[in-house]
C-alpha positions in Angstrom: -2.4 -29.9 -28.2 -1.4 -26.4 -27.1 -1.2 -25.6 -23.4 -3.7 -23.1 -22.3 -2.5 -20.5 -19.9 -4.8 -18.6 -17.5 -3.7 -15.0 -18.5 -4.9 -13.4 -15.2 -3.2 -16.1 -13.1 0.1 -15.7 -15.1 0.0 -11.9 -14.9 -0.6 -12.2 -11.2 2.3 -14.7 -10.8 4.6 -12.2 -12.6 3.4 -9.3 -10.4 4.1 -11.4 -7.3 7.6 -12.2 -8.5 8.3 -8.5 -9.1 6.8 -7.7 -5.7 9.2 -10.0 -4.0 12.2 -8.4 -5.8 11.1 -4.9 -5.0 10.8 -5.8 -1.3 14.5 -7.0 -1.3 16.0 -4.6 -3.8 13.7 -1.7 -4.7 12.1 -1.1 -8.1 15.4 -1.3 -10.0 15.7 -4.9 -8.9 12.6 -5.9 -10.8 14.2 -6.2 -14.2 12.5 -8.4 -16.7 15.3 -11.0 -16.5 15.2 -11.2 -12.7 11.4 -11.2 -12.6 11.4 -14.1 -15.2 13.9 -16.0 -13.0 11.9 -15.4 -9.8 8.7 -16.5 -11.5 10.4 -19.4 -13.2 9.3 -18.2 -16.6 11.1 -17.2 -19.7 11.6 -13.4 -20.3 9.2 -13.5 -23.2 6.4 -14.4 -20.9 7.1 -11.3 -18.8 7.3 -9.1 -21.9 4.0 -10.5 -23.1 2.2 -9.0 -20.1 4.3 -5.8 -19.6 5.6 -3.5 -22.2 8.4 -2.1 -20.0 9.8 -2.0 -16.5 7.7 1.0 -15.5 4.5 -0.8 -16.4 5.5 -3.7 -14.3 6.3 -1.5 -11.3 3.0 0.3 -11.7 1.2 -3.1 -11.7 3.0 -3.9 -8.5 1.9 -0.6 -6.9 -1.6 -1.2 -8.1 -1.6 -4.7 -6.7 -0.5 -3.5 -3.3 -3.2 -0.8 -3.3 -5.8 -3.4 -4.3 -4.7 -5.7 -1.4 -5.0 -2.8 1.0 -8.3 -1.9 -0.5 -9.6 -5.4 0.1 -8.6 -5.3 3.7 -10.2 -1.9 4.2 -13.4 -3.1 2.6 -13.9 -5.3 5.6 -14.3 -2.1 7.6 -16.1 0.0 4.9 -19.5 -0.1 6.4 -20.2 3.2 8.0 -20.3 2.6 11.8 -23.6 3.0 13.3 -24.0 4.6 16.7 -22.0 7.1 18.7 -18.8 9.0 18.3 -16.9 6.3 20.3 -17.9 3.6 17.8 -16.9 5.8 14.9 -13.5 6.4 16.5 -13.0 2.7 17.0 -13.8 2.2 13.3 -11.3 4.9 12.4 -8.6 3.2 14.5 -9.3 -0.1 12.7 -8.9 1.6 9.4 -5.6 3.2 10.5 -4.3 -0.1 11.7 -4.8 -1.6 8.2 -2.6 1.1 6.7 0.5 0.7 8.8 3.1 -2.1 9.1 1.8 -4.1 12.0 2.5 -7.6 10.6 4.7 -9.1 7.9 2.2 -8.6 5.1 1.6 -4.9 5.9 5.4 -4.5 6.4 6.1 -5.8 2.9 3.4 -3.5 1.5 4.9 -0.5 3.3 8.3 -1.3 2.0 7.0 -1.6 -1.6 5.0 1.6 -1.3 7.9 3.6 0.2 10.2 2.3 -2.6 7.8 3.3 -5.4 7.0 6.6 -3.8 10.7 7.4 -3.6 11.2 6.3 -7.2 8.3 8.5 -8.4 10.5 11.5 -7.4 12.8 10.8 -10.3 10.7 8.7 -12.6 7.5 10.4 -13.8 6.0 7.1 -15.0 5.3 6.2 -11.4 3.8 9.6 -10.5 0.2 9.0 -11.5 -0.2 5.7 -9.5 1.5 7.4 -6.5 -0.8 10.4 -6.7 -3.9 8.1 -7.1 -2.9 6.1 -4.0 -2.5 9.3 -2.0 -5.9 10.6 -3.1 -7.5 7.2 -2.3 -5.9 7.2 1.2 -7.1 10.7 1.9 -10.6 9.9 0.8 -10.8 6.8 3.0 -9.6 8.9 5.9 -12.0 11.8 5.2 -14.9 9.4 5.1 -13.9 7.7 8.4 -13.2 11.1 10.1 -16.5 12.5 9.0 -18.3 9.7 10.8 -16.5 10.7 14.0 -18.0 14.2 13.8 -14.7 15.8 13.2 -15.3 19.5 12.2 -12.7 19.5 9.5 -12.2 15.9 8.2 -10.1 17.1 5.2 -7.6 18.8 7.5 -7.5 15.8 9.9 -7.0 13.4 6.9 -3.9 15.3 5.8 -2.6 15.1 9.4 -3.4 11.3 9.7 -1.9 10.6 6.2 1.3 12.2 7.3 1.3 10.3 10.6 0.8 7.0 8.7 3.6 7.8 6.3 6.0 8.8 9.2 5.2 5.7 11.2 5.5 3.5 8.2 8.9 5.0 7.2 10.2 4.6 10.7 9.0 0.9 10.8 10.6 -0.1 7.5 13.8 1.8 7.3 17.1 1.4 9.3 16.8 5.0 10.7 13.7 4.1 12.6 12.9 1.3 15.0 9.3 1.8 15.8 7.6 -1.4 16.9 4.0 -2.5 16.1 3.0 -1.9 19.8 4.3 1.7 19.6 2.5 2.3 16.3 -0.7 1.1 17.8 -0.2 3.3 20.9 0.5 6.4 18.7 -2.6 5.8 16.6 -4.8 5.2 19.6 -3.5 8.4 21.2 -4.1 10.4 18.0 -7.7 9.1 17.5 -8.4 9.9 21.2 -7.6 13.6 20.5 -10.3 13.9 17.8 
């Protein structure tokens, strides 16, 4: 009797293996051979789900975006009440987007790696641009609830702040700690 494989679970397992490799070695580390070894599968199983390396890396980026989206959805209800409540809501959203714990740190590493790779590999550009647009929209929506006069302008500013804090948290040139990240975000939200 043939063994039935849950295709979604297998694909997810492969993406998780690639995710682990990208965290430790960047997108170039997620070769089909290494992903197959990490997932304890044969290389044909990886090729069955992904046509090429770029498709696999895009799937990893999409998975990270989906994970962030699921976390953000816990805060998606528009805050009722006053400006202070809306600012607290915005702060909670911002905290979901920066590396404050191991999970978010890993996600930030992966996103930084894929964003950097998109500079030289056009296959990654659409997913990177979509993630940036999604981020800006989440920020615009949360900022609008605070009564900010120009939420689009503030969203660009906050997106840059998130990127800078994340870069400093996950690269050797920076050493920003979670407490500092929180303090910077709190200070920024207070100025709105």
